[in-house]
Every structure is written in C-alpha cells, then in structure tokens.
N, C-alpha and C positions, 0 to 999 in steps of 0.2 A: 689494397686501396679501394678496389671495386666493391668489396663487401662493405667497406665504411660507408661509401657513397649510397648504396642500396639502402642501408639502415637509416641514413639521414633522409632519404627520400620517403622511406616507410613512416617515419615519424611525422614528416611534414604533412604527407597526404592523409594521415590519421587525423590531424588538425583541419585539414582542408575539407574532409568529409563532415566534419562537425559544422563547419561554416556553410557548406553546400546546403545542408539539411535545415538550415535556419530559414527565417523569413526576410533574409536580406534581399534588397531589390537589385539582384544581379542581372547583368545582360545575358540573354540565353546563349549568346555566342562567345562569352568570355573565354572558353577553353581554347579557342584557336587563335594562334599568333596573327594570322592573316586578317582577323576580324576586329583588331584594334583601331579605335575611331580615328585618331588623328595620325597624320604623317610623322609628326614629331615623336610620338610614342613609338611608332614603328622603327624610326631611325635609331632611337635609343636602345630598343631591344637588339636591332641588327648590330649595332656597335658593341653591345654587351656580348653577343655571340662571337664576334670577331676577337674580342679581347680573350674570351675563355679558350678559344682555338689557339691563340698565340701564346697561352700559358700566363697572361697577365691577369691572374685571378683577383689580386688585391684591388686592381683598377676596376675590374669588373664588379666587385662587391660594392665599391664606392658608388658606382654608376647606378646599380640596381637600388641602393639605398636612397639615392637622389630621386629615382623614378617613384619609389613608394611614398616618399615625403611629399612629392608634388601631385600625386595622383589626386584626381577630383573625386574619386569614390573608392569604396572598400573594394569593390570587385575588380577595379584596375590594379590596385595594389596586389591582390591575390593573384591576379593574372601574371604579374611581373614575377612574383615569387615562384609561381608554377613554371614559368619559362626557364628560370635559371636552375631550378631544382632538377628539371627534366634533363638538364645538361650535365648533371653530376656535380654542380657547385653547392657547397655547404654555405649556409646563411651565417654571417658572423654576428656578434652581440650588437653592433650598430644597427644592422638590418632588422634584427628582431626588435630592437628598440624602437625604430622608426614604425614598424607594423603594429606593435602593441599600441604606440601613441596614436596612430591612425585609427585603430579599432575603439579605443577609449573615447577619442574625440567624436567619433561618428555615432556613438550611442550603443555600442556592441561590448560592454565591460565583461560579460560572462565568456565571450569568445576569447577576449584579450587575456582573462584569468587562465582559461584552459591552455592557451598557447604558452603562457608563462610557466605554468605548472608542468607541462609535458616536455617542452622543448628547452627550458632553462633550469628550473629547479630539479625535474625528472632526471635530467642528464648531469646533475652536479656542477652546473656552471655557475660561477658567482657573478651575479648581475652588476652592470655598472651603474653609477648614479642616475644616469638618464632613465634607464629602465625602471629603477626603484621609484623615481619621482613619478612616472607614468602609472606604476602599480599602486602607489598611495592614492592616487585620484581614482583608479579602478576599484580599489577595494572599498573606498568610501562610497562609490555609486552602488556597490553591491550591499552595502551595510555591514561589511565585516571591519568594524571599527578597530577592534583590538589588533588584528593583523596589520591594518594600516598604521596604527600607532607604532607598532613594533618596527616597521620599515622606516618610518619617518624618524624614530629615534636613532637608527643606524646612520641617517642622513645627517642628522644634527651633530653626531659624534665626529663626522668627516667634514663639517661645514659645507656639505653639498646640497643642502635643501633649497628647492626652488619655491617661489611665491605661489604658483598655481596649486602645487601639492598642498602647501600650507593652508591656502584658501579652502580647499576641499575638506581638509581635516577639520578646521575650524568650523565650518558650516555644519558638518555632521555632529561635531561635538555640541554645537549650539542646538541642533535639532533634538539630541538626547539630553539636553540641560546639563551637561557636564562641564559647567563654566569654570570650575577650579583647574580641570585639566587644560582647557583652552587657554586659561590665564598663564599656566606654566609654559606652554608652547610660546605663547606670545612673548613672554620674557626671554625665552631661549633664543628667538629669532631676533629680538631687539638687540640682544648681546653680541650677535655675530654680524651686526650692522645692517640688517634688512629693515628698510624704511616701510611702515605699514600705514595703511589709509585710516581716515577717521572712523569708517563704519566698524572697524575692529574695536576701537575705543568704545564707541557708543553701545555696540551689542554686548561687549563684555561687561561694561558698568551696569547696564540694565539687568543682565543675567546674574552677576554677582550680588547685586542688590536684592534682587528677587529671592536668591537663596540664602540671604543673610550672611554672605561672605563680605562683609563691609570693609575690613582692613585691606583686602585685595583691591575692592572697588575704588577705595580712596587712593591707593597706590596707582591703579591705572589712571585716575583723574589727574595726580600729579605728573605722571609720565607724559600724559597728553599735552599738558601745558609746557613741559620742558622740552619735548622732542619735536612737537609739531609747531609750537608757537601759536596755536590756534585758541581763541577764547571758547570756553565751554558753552554750549547751547542751554537754553532754558530747559529743555527736555532733560539733560543730563544733571543739571542741577536738581531738578525735581526728583529723578530717579534716586540720587544719593539722599536727599532730603527725607523721602518717604521711606527709603531703606533704613535710615538711622532711627526714625520714629518707630518703625516696626520692631527694631530691636531694643528700643528704650534708650538709645544714645541721645538723650534730649538736649544736652549742652551742645554736642557737636551739631545736632540738627539746626539748633538756633544759630550757630556760627554760620552755617550755610545760607540761612536767611539773610544774615547781615551782609555776606559776600554777594549774595544775588542782588540785593538792593543797591550795593556799591557799583555793581556792573550796570545798572539802570533798568533792570527787569522789575516788574511789578509782582508784588507778593500777593497772592489771592486769598480769599476767605478760607478756602479749604486748607491751605498750608497753615494759616494762623490756627485755625480750629484743630488741626492734627497736633500742633505743638501744645495747644492748651490741654488736649485730651491726655497727652503723655505725662504732663506736669500733675494733671488731676489724679491719674493712676498712681503716681508716686507720692500722693499726698502733699504736694508742694503747691499749695493753693496761692501763696504769695506770688510765686513765679508764674502761675497760671494767670492771675490777675494782672501782673506786669505786661504779659504778652496781650491780654485783652485790651488794656489801656494803650498799649503801642499800636494795636490794630485800629483803635478809635482815632488815634492822632493822625495816622497815615491816611484817614479817609476811608478806610475799608469796613463797611457796615457789617456787623455780625448778623446772622440769621438764627432761626430757632434752634438749629443743632448746635450752634456755638453756645447759646444760652442753656440749653439743656445739658451740654457737657459740664459747664460751670456749675450749675445748679446740682447736678449729680455729684460732682466733687465735694461740694461743701455739705450736702445733706449725709452723704456717705461718712464723713467725719463727725456727724452730729451737729454741725453749724447750721441749724436751721434759719437762724436770723439772716445771716448773709445769704442764704438760699433764697429767702423772701425778698430781700432787697433787689437781687437780680431778676426774681420773678416780676417785680414791679417795674424794674427798668425795661423789661421786655414788653410789658403791656404799654408802657408810656411810648415805646417806639412803634406802636401799631402792630406788634408782632403777637398774635393770639396764641396763647399756649396750646400745644397740640396733645395728642394721646401720649406721646413719650414723656413730655414734660410732667403730665399728671401722673403717669406710671412710675417716674423716677420719685416723685415727691411721695406718692401712696406707699410705695414699696419701703422707702427709707423711714417714713413715719411708723410703718408697721413694725420694722426691725427695732426701733426705738422704744416700742410699746406704746406710742401716741396714737391709739387706734381710733379715737374720737376724731382727731385731726384729719386722719386718713379718710374716714368716713364722710367728713364734711367736704373734702376735696372730690370724693367720687360723686357727691350730690351736685357739687358745682360743675363737674365735668358733664353730667347728664343735663343740667339746665343750659349749658352752652352748646348743646346739640352735638356733644362729642360722645361717640359710642365707646364706653371703657372696654378694654380687652379682657379676655377671659383670665389674663395674668392679674389685673388689678383685683378682680373679685377673688381670686385665689388667695392673694396676700392678705386681703381683709378677712375672708372667712377663717383662714389659718389664726389670725391674730385673735378674732373673737373666740375661737375655740380654745386657744391658750389662756385666754382670760375667763373661761367658763361661761362665756355668754353665748350659749348654745342656741337660744330662741332667736337672738340677733343674726346669728350665723345662718340659721335655717331660713329666716326672713330674707336675708341677703341672697341666698341661693335661689329662692323663688323669684326675687326681683330680676336676677340675672337672666332667668329662663324667660320671663315675661319680656324683657328687653331684646329677646331673639338671639342672645349669646349662645354660641355652641360650646358646651364643656368639653374639656379635653382630659387626657390621661393623668395630667398633673393635678387637676382639680380632683379627679377620682381618688388619687392617692391621698390628697389632703383630707377629704371626707371620710375616708376609710379610717383615719385615725380617730375620728369623732364617734364612730359607731362601735358597739361590741363586737368581740370576736364571734365568727360565725355568720355575721351579716354581710359579708363581702360580696357574695352572688347577688343578693337583694339589691345592694347598692349598685353594683354593675349593671343590673337589669334597668334600674332607675336612670342611670347616666346614658346608657345606650338608647334608651326611649327617647330622652331629651335630644340626643345627636340625631335621631331619626326625625324628630318634629322640627327642630330649629335649623339642622343642617340640610335635611333631604326633603322636608315639606310634606311628609306623609304620617298619617296617625297610625301608631302601633296597634291600637285597638282594632283596627279594620282588618288586621291579618287574622287568617284563620289559624288560631293557635289553640290546640286542644288543651283543656284544663289538666289533663293527666300528664302532660309534658313537664319535665323538671326545668329549673332554672337555666342549666347550661343549654338544653335544647332550645329554650325560648330565646335565649340570647343569640344562639347560633342562626336561628331563623331570621332574627333581626338583621344581623350582619349581613346574611346573604341578600336581603332586600335593600340595605344601605349600599352594598357593592354595585348594585345596578345602577344607582344614581351617582355615587361619588366614592371612587376607589380610595382616595386619601382618607376620608372619614371611616371607611370600612377598616382601614388599617389601624386607625386609632381605636375604634371599638374592639377589634380584635386584640390589641394591646391590653385593653381594660379587662377583658374576659381572662386572658392568660395571667395578668397581674392578680386578679381576684382569686383565681385558682391556687396561684402561687402562695399569696399571703395566707390563704386558708390551709396551706401545707397539702394541697391535693396535687401533688407533684405527677403522679402518673396520668391524672386526668388532664392536667395543663399540658404535658407533652403529647397526649394523644389528640387533644383540640389543636395544638400547633401544627401537628401533621395534616389534620383534616382541613383546617382553614387555609394552610398554605397551598393545598391541592385546589382550593376555590380560587386561587390567584391573589390572596391577600399576603401582603409582605410584612413580616414583623418589623416593628421599630426596634432601634437600640434599647429603648426603655423596657420592651418585651423580654429580650434577652437578659437584661439586667435583673428583672424580676426573677427569672428562672435560675440565673446564677446565685441570686441571694438565696432563694429556696433551697438550692442544692448545697450551698456553703452552710446554711443553718442546719441542715441535716447531717453535716459533717462529710458530704460526698464531694470533696475538693478536686478529686481526679476528674469526676464527671463535670464538674464546673469548669474545669480546665479544657476538657474535650468540647464543652459547649462553645467556649470562647474561640477555640480553633475552628469549629464549625461555622460561626458567625463571620469570621474572617474569610473563610472560603466562599461565603455568599456576599462578599464585599462590604460588610458591615464590621467596622473596626471598634475594638473596645475603647471606651473613653475614660476619663478620670473616674467616673461613678462606678464602672465595672471593676476596676482595680480596687477602689476604695471598699466595695461590698466584700471582696475576697479578704482584703487586709483587715478590715474590721472584724470579720468573723473569726479569723485566726487570732487576733488580739484578745477577743472575748474568751477564747479558749486558752489564753496564755501561751499559745504557740507563736512566740515572736520570731523564732528561726525562719519559719514558713513565711511570715509577713515580710522579713527581710528578703527572703528569695524573690517574692513577688516584687518587691521594690526595685531590686536588681534587674528583673526581667523587664520592667517598665523602662528603666534606663538603657538597657541593652537594644531595646526597640526604638530608641530615640524619643521616648515620651518623657516629659518633664513631670514629675509628681507634684500635685498641687499641695497647697497649705493644708486642706483637709486630711489629706493622707499622711503627712508628717505629723499633724495633730493627733490623729489616731494612734500612731505608733508612740509618740511622745506620752500620751495619756496612758498607755498601756505600761510603758517602762516607769512611769511615776507611780502607778498602781502597784508594780512589783518592787518598788523601792530601789529601782535601779537608776538613780538620778544622775549618775556620771554619764551613763549611756544616753540618757535623755538630753543631757546637755550637748553631747556630741552629735545627736540626731538634730538638735535645734541649730548647731553650727552648721552642719551639713546643708540644712534647709537654706540658711543664709547665704553659704557659698554656692549653691545651685542658682541663686539669683531670685529666689522666692521672697516676696516681702511678708514677714509675719503679720497676721491680723490679731485683732483683740482676743480672739478665741483661743489661738495658740498661746499668746502671752498669758491669758488667764489659766490655761492647762498648766504651764510651767510655774505659774505663782501657786496654783493649787498644789502642785507636786512638791515645791519646795516647803510650803506651809505644812502639808501633812507629814513631811519627813523631817520637820523641826528645824528646817534651814531657812529661818525667817529673815535672816540678814540678806540672803541671796533674793528672796521674795521680794523684799522692799526695794533692793537695788534694781530688779528687773521691772518693777512697777514704774520707777523713775525713768528707766530706759524707755519703756513703752511711751511715756509722755514726751521724751526727747524725740522719739521717732514720729511724733506729730499724729499719734493716735490718742484722741481724747478718751479717757477712761469712762466707761459706762457704769452704772451701779453694780452690774455683775463683777466687773474687775475689783471694785471697791469691796464687794461683799466677799470675794475669795480671799482677799488680803486680811480684812477686818476678822472673818471667821477663823482664819489660820492664827492670827495673834491671840484672839480670845481663847481658842482651844489650847493654845501653849501657856496660858496664864500671864499673857502680856496684854491684859484688858487695857492698861493705861495708853499703850502705843496704838491699840485698836480704836480708842477714842480720838486719838489725834487724826487718823484717818478718816474716821466718821465725820469729824469737823471739817476736814477738807472736802469731803464728799458733800456735805450740807453747803459749803461755800461756793461749790461748783454748780449749785442749783438742783442737784439730784436728791430726790426725796426717798427716805427709807421705804422700801416697799416689802411685799410678803416674803420675797426670797431672802432678804437680810433678816427679818424677823424669825423666820423659820429656822435659818442657819444658827442664829444666837440661841434660840429656845432649844434646839437640839443639842447644842454644846453645853448648855447649863444643865439639861436633863442628864447627859452622859456624866457630868461632873458630880451629880447628885445634888445640885443646888436647886432643889425642887421649888422652893418658895420663890426665888427670884425668877425662875423659868416662867412661872404662873403670873408673875407681876408683868413680864413682857407680853404674855397671852393677853392680859387684861388691857395693858396699854395699845396693843394692837387693835382691840375692839374699840377702845375710845378715840383712836386716831382714824377710826372707820376704814382701816385696811382689811379687806375681806381675806378670810382664810382660804387658801387654795387646797387642793387635795394633798399636796406634799406636807403642808402645815399639819393637816389631819394625821397623815402617816407618821410624822415626827413625834406628835403628841402620844398616839397609840403606842408606837414602838418604845418611846421613852418610859411611858407608864408602865407597860406590860413587862419590859426589861428589869424594872425596878420593884416588881410586885413583892419579891421576898427580899430584897436587898437593901432594906433601909439601914441595917446595921453597918454595912460597909462603907456608908457615907462619911461616917467619922474619920475614916482613914484616908478620904480623898483630900488632896490639897485644894483649897478653895481660892477664889479670886479675892483679892483684898476689897473690903467693903466700900472703901473710897472710890476705887476704880469701877466697881459695879454701879455706884450711884452716879458717878460722872457719865457713865454709858446711858443710864436710865434718863438722866437730865437731857442729854442730846437727843436721845429719840423722843423725849417728851415735848420738844419745842413746838409742835404744831398740834398738841392735844386739844380736842374740842371738849364739849360738855360731857360729864360722866355718863356713861350708859351702863345698861344692866350687864352684870358680869355673866356672860354666856357659859363659859366653861371654867370650872373650878373643882378641884378635888378637896374634900373636906379633911381628910387625914391620910395617912400613909398605910393603912392596914390593907392587907391583901384584898379583902371584900370590897373596900372603898376604891381601890385600884381597878378591880375588875368592873365595878359599876361605872367608874369613869370611862373606861374603855368602850364599854357598850354605849355609854351616852355619847361619845364622839362618834360612834358607828351610826347611831340614830341620827345625829346631827349632819353626818355626810348625807344620808339619804334625803333629809329635809332640804338640803341646799342643793339639790338636783345633781349632785356628783354621782356618778356610778362608783359604787364601792369597788375598788380595783384590787388588783393582784398584790401591790405592795402593801396596801392597808391590810388585808387579810393575813399576809406573811408576817406583818409586824405584830398582829394580834396572836397568831399561832406560836410565834417565836416566844413571846412573853409567857404564855401558859406552859410552854415546854420547859422554858427556863425555870419556872415556879413549880416543876414536877406536876402539873396539872393536865396530864395527857387527855382525859375525857373532855375537858373544856377545849383543848387544842383540836381534837377530832370533832367536836360539835360545830366549831367554825369552819373546819375543813369541809363538812358537808354542806354547811350554810353557804359558803362561797360557790359551791358547785350549782346549788339551787338558784343562786343569784346570776348564774350565767358566766362566772368567772373561772376559767380553767386553771388548775393548779399547774405550776411549772416545776423545773428542776429544783429551785430554791425551796419551794413549798414541801417537797418530798425530802430534801436534805434537812430541813428544819425538823421535821417529824422524826427522821431517822436519828438526828442528834439527841433528841428527847428520849427516844427509846435507849440509845447507848448510854446515855447519863443515867438512866433508870436500871442499867444492867440488863436490858432485853434486847440482846443482839440478834435473836431469831426474827423478832418483829422488824428490826431495822433492815434484815436481808430480804424479808417479804416485801417491804416497801420499795427496796432497790429493784427488785424483780417486777413489781408492779408499774414502776416507772418505764420499763422497757415495754410491758404489755400494753401501757396507755399511750405508746408512741411519744413519750416524753423522755428522750434519750439522756441518760446520766451524763453530767458534765464533769469537769476536773474536780470540782468541789465535793460533789456526791460521791466520787471514788475515793477522794482522800478521807472523807468523813467515815466511810464504812471500813476502809483499811484500819483507821485508827481504832474503830470500835472492835474490829476483829482482834487486833493486837492486844486491847485491853481484856478481851475474853480469853486470851490465850489460845486462839485459833490461828496460828501463825501460818500454817501451810495454806489454809484458805486466804489469808491476807496477801501471800506471795503470788497465789494463783490470780487474785483480782488485780494486783499490781501489774502482772504480765498482760492481762486482758486490756487494762487501761493503756499500756503501752502500744498495744496492737492497734488500738483506736486512734493513735496519734497524739494521746494526751500525756503530758509530761507531769509525773508527780511532783508535788512541791517538797521542799527541804524537810519539812516537819514530818511528812509521811515517811521519808526515808529515815529520819532520826528515830521515829517511833519503831519501825520495823527493826533497826539495828539494835536500838536499846532493849526491845524484848527478846531478840535472838541472844543478846549477850546475857540477859537476865536468866534465860533458859539454859545457858551454857552450850548453845548450839553454834559453835564457833564457826564452821564451814559455811552454813547458810549465812551467818553474819558477815563472814568474809566476801561472800559473793554480793551481799548487799553493798557493802563497802566499795567494791569494784564498780558495780552499777552507778553508785553515787558520783564517783570520780569521772566515770564515762559521760554523765549527764553534767559535768563541771559543777557538782554539788560537794563541797568540802565538809565532812563531818565535824561536829563541835569537838572541842578538846577532850571534854569528859568522855563521849562515846568512842572516840579514837584511842584514848588510854585504856579504857575498859577492854575494848577488842584486842589490844596488843597484850594485855595481861592475860586474858583467857586463852589466846593462841599459845603463848609461851607456857603457861601452865598445862595446857593439854598437848604439849610437845609437837605443835604445828608450826615448826620453826621457819620452813620455806615461806609459809603465808604470813608469819609474823615479820619475817625480813622484808617481804614486799611491802607490807603496811608501813613498817618503820622507815624504809628507804624512801617510799612514795611521799610520806608526810614530811620528811626532812627536806625533800626537794621543793616542797611548797612553803618551807620556813616554818613549819609547825613541829615543835620539839616536845618530847613527852615531859610531864610534870616530874618534879624531884622525887615525889613519893613513888610514882610509876617507875622511874629509873631504878631505885633502890629495890622495889619489889622484883623488877625484871632480873636485875644483875644477881639477886639471891637465889631466885628461881632457877635461872640457867646455871649458877654455880652447883646448885644441888643436883641438877640434871647431867652434869658433866659437860656443859656448853659453854665453857669459860671464854672461847674466842669471841662468841657473839656478845657476851657480856662486856668484855673489854672494848669492843668495837663501840658499843652503845656508850660507854664512859668516855671514849676518845672523842666521838662525835659531838656529844651534848656540851654546849658551852657551860663553863663554870659560872 
C-alpha cells in the first residue's frame, strides 16, 4: 500500500514540476498550506485532512474535487492537489477531470495534455466522458484535430458529447476549411437531439457553398427552416445563390432568386448579372435575355458589366446583329462602352474572320479616348497575319508602340509566328526594348552595350535595367527571353539563363515554364519535362491546362496515346478538370489513327465530365467521321451541334462538305453548301482549297483547275495552303496520268451543281493566273515552278509544307536530282528541313532501290538535330525489309521502341512477311509475340503463313502457341491452311496436333 502511494506521488510531482517550470502566475507561497489566502479554503483543507485521518477517503476526494472546481486560479487548484497527495491520497478520475478542465479553461492546454497522457492514458485508465469532453477542447486548442475527432467520435457513439466540445471541434474544422467533416458532425449532433444555434447554420452554409458542396449546403438550409423555424437571412440566400452560379446550377440559382423576392428581399444588379453570365456561358441566350428583361421590369438598371456579359454571349455564338442591338441600347442609356466592351467585340470579330470590322472598332475606341489593351492589338495582329496582311500587322504594331502600350509575352508569341525560324532572339530584343521604352521610360540606346555582345547578353543587360524600375515587367522580359531560346531549340542556353536570371531576383511566369516544357517535349525528353513540372510546383507555380495540353499534344503527335491517357489520368487525380482543348487533341489523334470508337468514347467522357463541346471539337469529330467514311454519323453530329445552339461557321461546313465530296457524295455536299450560303456564309479560300485538293487527288484535273479559275474570278485570294495543295497535287501526278482512268469520278451533274453554287457571286472574268496546259511531266514541272514563283511574288514566305510537296512529287516521279535541287534551294531560302522532308527523300531512295542512301539520310537527321519520328523509323524499316536486310530492320525496330515510339501495324506486318518469306520462323515468331504485346493482331494471311512454316520446320511448341493465341482472339486458320497443317503433321507423326486442329476449327 505504501509503495502504491509513493508511486502515485511520484507521478503527480512529475506533472507538478512541469507546471512549476512554466510561466504560470503562481503565488510564491503556494506550497505552504498555512499561506492559503482565505479562511474558507483553509477550513476546506483542514476538513479534508480530518476525513483522510478518519479513513473517509471517498468523502475527502469529493471535497478536494469541489475545491479544485471552485478554485479562482490554477495555482490554488494545484495547491489543493499537492495537499492531498502529500497525505497519501490517490486522485480519482473525477478529480483529474476537474483539474484538466481547470487547466484547459485557464489557457494551459499543453499542461492538461501532459497530465492526461501521464496520469490517465499512461496508467491505462479509461477516461470518463467528462474528461474526454475536456480533452476534445484541449486537443482543438493544440491543433491536434485528428486526435480530437477520434475522441469526439467515441463520445458520439455513447451519446455523451457536450456542446462546448462540439463548438471547439467545429471551430477548428472551420479554420481548416473542412466543412464536409463539420457537416457530418452537425448531422450527428442533431440526430441525438442537441439544439444548435444559428451561427452553425450560417457558417456551414457559407463554407459548403465556398467549397462547392451544394447538396449539403441546401440540406443545411432546409434543416435550418425545419428545426429552428427561423427565416433565412439575405446573406444566406446570397451564399447559396452565388454557390449555385459558381457550379453552373443555373435553374436552381434562379429558383432562389424567386424565393428571395417572395420573402421581400431586393435582388440587386450583381445577382441578376451573375445569373445572366451563367446562361451566356451555357449558350442559352434566350434565358439570359429573359433575366435581362425581368431585371428591367423590376426597376433594376443594368450597368456596363451586364451589357458586356450579354454582348459577349451573343458575339461568341456569331450573333453579331443581336450584339450590336445591345451595344446601341447601352449607348441610349448613357452608358459609354468601356475597354472590356470593345475587347469583347474585337476579339470575337477576329475569331469570326471579320478583321476589318475589328479594325474599325479599334479606331473607334481610340477616337473615344479609350486606350486599347495589348490584348486587343494581339487579336488584330494575329488576324492580319492569318490573312497574310503582313504590312498592316506591322503598321498596327508600330501604332501600338506609338500609343505607349507595353507589349507582353503573348504578343511576342504571336509575332514570333510571323517571322521566319531563327529570328526569335532578334524579335525578343525588339520587344524587350519596347518594354524598356513604354514601360520603364528609358532609352535602350543610351545603355553602354558593346557591339561585340551577342543577342542574349544584350537582352540580359536590358532585363537587369528593367528590374531596377519594374520587377513585374522584368519578369515578363525574362519570360520572353526564355521563350525565344526555347522556340529556337536552344534548350541548354534557355536553362542556363533561367538559373542566371532567377539569381537576379526575377521570377519566371507560368508561361516561361510552359515554353520549356514544350521544348523538352518536342525533343522527346518527357521525363525531364515531368521533372520540370514538379520543380515549378515546388516553387509554388502550379501547372495549368496549357502545361498539360503541351505534353499531351506532343505525345499525340508521336502517336503515343497511352502516355497521353496517363497524363489525362494524372490531371484528374490532382483534381484538375481537363478542358475542351485537351479532349480535342486526344480525339483528333484517335481519329487520325482511325480509332473512331475510342474517339467516340473520349467525346462521351468529355460530356460526362461536364465540359461543353465547342465548334472545334465538333469539327474534329466531323472530320474524323468523314475521313473514315462514316458520313452518316458526320451528318448526325453536324445536326446535333446545331441543336446545342452552336452556330456552324464556314469551317464546320467545310469539314462536312469536303468529306462528302471526298467520298463521291458530291450531291449531298451541294446540299450542305446550299445551306451554308443560306446562312449568309461566303465560300472562302479554305473551302475552295479543300475542294481543289479533293479533285486533284481524284485525278479530276480539269475540274480542279476550273475551281482555281473560279476562285480567281470571285476575287478570293489564294493563301499559302492553296498553293501547297496545288503544288502537291500537280507533283504527285507528274507521272500518274494513266492511273486516272481507273479512278471513280464524281458524276458530271453533281460537279456542275457544285460549280454553279460556288459561281453565284462570280464577278467579271479576270485573267487566268494559274493554269497547266497539258499533263506531260515537263508541263507539270513548269507549273510547279510557276506556282513557286507566284508564292514569292505574293509576299508569302515559301514554307516547309510547300517545299515538302514539291520534293515529294519529284521523288514520286523518280526524279531525285530535281528533289535534291529543291532540298538545297529551301535551305538557301532559310527554310529548315524537318523529319517529313528527310522521310520523303528516304522514301524516294527506297523506291529507287538505294537503301544505303536512305540510311545515310536517316543518320544525317540525327546529326542535324532533326530527331527521326515514328514515320521516319517505319519508312526505313520497310526499306530494309525490301532490301532483305532483316537483322538491321529488327535492330532499328528495337532502337525505335527504346525511344518510346510505337511501330505501326504495317511495319510489323512487313517484318513478319519478310521473315516468313526467308523461312526464318523463330525471328518471325518473336515478331508475332511482340505484335500481340503491342495489341497488334496480324493479318490472316501473315498468321496462316507463319503457322505453316512453323509446322513445316517442326517448331510445334511455337506453332501451338500461335494457333492457340489466335483461336482465343476468334481468328481461325483458312481451310487451305488447315489441310496443309493436317497433312504436314501426319507426315511428321504428330497426328494428335492435327486432330486437335480439326476438332477446334468450326465446319
């Protein structure tokens, strides 16, 4: 008994020493009983001592518990505990509970936690609900939320929770924005009959709406009215309303507006405009206008933001007339259009190709003393560039600088597309100098810049001076430099300058990281790109849609859709919702690979994720259906797009009309062309180019050139793509005139109907600019050169696609010297050959039986830092197979796989067929296994051939694997193969295998 008491005293004094060493405001004389301040306390302690002496320990414990509870300070409570422990009395749970409660309430939660850990949990004592409630409050004050939640769950199970503990837990959950957890505890407390105050409802509804948990917020709203009988405040209505708008629950939000009005509250302009904005986002302009009219009816006057929202909604759908009506109403009400109004109109006019209207608005903006933003100029400059109005784009840029507008990195990226490759740093210097002048007010020419310094050093010096004036602009200039280096594929220099400029205190923008991610991805360094994304997150810059789009786009370009799907899953795992552009990229790649069922699944996945498809993704699917011959689905999807209130533009019509003409359904194409004209859309260069290209591919040369002539007479300017289509079409047919006879042509009636529809706005006849006199190879060659000369005269920079088209034509015609002449000419013109150029030349050499020349070109690609792509590998492997150099072909296949490039089915089929032809059955079997591992099923012919060779060469184990594998996939041998196998196996004494074949193969 004595030993037990000594142990109890030791444990208590251990805790007491911890309390004594703290900064508690203890009385210096608290240790002595004789120094207690009041006679009442002295009397209670004396009485306690008497009870202990008479053995009435239970009564003594009750009395000491009462003393601790009623103590005015922590020091008095500890004195009382010291008094009884010195007399050998163990504290019971109730006394510990009273002391813990006193410590927590007095602001010493850490001491309470130590006491609880050492004297209750440490001794294996099960605490009572009173102690647990106090410890929940204690743990919340210490920030130990998980432990507090665990203890509170124990209380709820026993219906022993108290309101103060719940208050503490809820407040801590609110502080950590864990509103769903708070909601669950709220429901649990309500279920055991605890009445809770209004602040719980208000705080929880606000928090749940803020986090997008609207179903729970509405449930709280209903509970509040049912259980408290109180009417919701205007603040609560607004919280729910804005939460619903944020999540796109527009109908529910409108219901709350009606209920708010029925309660006598006034609906303000901001709420009406928020509802209008959501309807505009959903392209429900009738609903948006209904809210606008309701707003006017209630006497709530719209402001500029309301009108801007409506105008943006209309013009985004191409309904410019309705946008102008609202614009005029805005003016009539004395509301002057602001920068945002003009920006909305200009940007959407540019998207619709109405550049002159956009330019007129920009001039109007300037005349009304409104300073256009850099974004307005960026939209217009981009549009001028797309229409090949380069002089006007340059003049507009000068006008922008004269107006004192500071260019940004987005404008730099736009201008970079207008300049030839290799001019990135010159352009970067020009933009950074403009930032220095217009943004910082100093002249770059006054800086002491040495003429010997290169462009990077000049830009670095400028950025250093910009940083002294404006750090934000320095970051923009820094972004421009890194982007220029990345675009020029100077990756090492870009990374070097990134480290250097970050040491100067400049912080890279997200755009900077995206430029580097793009450069790394284009080089095939996807692991490095992923590491860079991790690094940017460590620095507090999180990847956006553009970051992931860059990586997915590069994977799709390489045909590596498995990796693209992995990145899509990573996005969703991180809580990021992929945008329409990302889905469009993957869908486009699936369509290109003729995987239309998967493309449809991806389209459905996009819809199920809540993303509304735009015209671009519809157009991608329509193109995919058209190119894969599924024209019924293409037409159905076109009608579905119209049902979804997406007004088709000329691009959508072109996709469908082109697909129909390509599949010899010209009469159906005419029907849609007629609808297009009825919608007020004028045939443009894109439609003409598409039709000309289709008829050239069909070999309908004469009709194609009638369209070229009509295009001239209708005063539709040829763009660069038109010239590329003409050159490619002519060069492709230099020696193929004879094969035109075998091509199925469109009906003459349908062609004439198409011609008449396009002819409707024909002006006076003009000189025929481009025409080929006959179809002889020399005439074709002269025409191609004439087109080339025409391109130069019309201020187009002869680009890569044009040269590739010409080189391809000469390779097809076995005129390799002509092809190489243009290969050299393109480099003199400053056009750098790419993988396609080298692959075309390789194909020409392979066709001519010059495999070594093709290998030399492949090696030259690597030497010129033009990394071979999937098509280059496939082309060379095919050539090696044709040349009988199968070991080299297999070696190249493995090198391709190591680079992460997946060989196409044709490549595998080539290898399998050539190994079978050489009677190399084991290498052929390995190719077969690799094909199946890549989910590529061999053609029946190849599979039957391999099976026969394996049986003939007594490789029965391998033959059985091939047979069994293909049977599992529902692929049965041909009857001729079956007879050959059974006969061969019978001769070899392997009748069992033969009988098995006969039993499995259906009759």
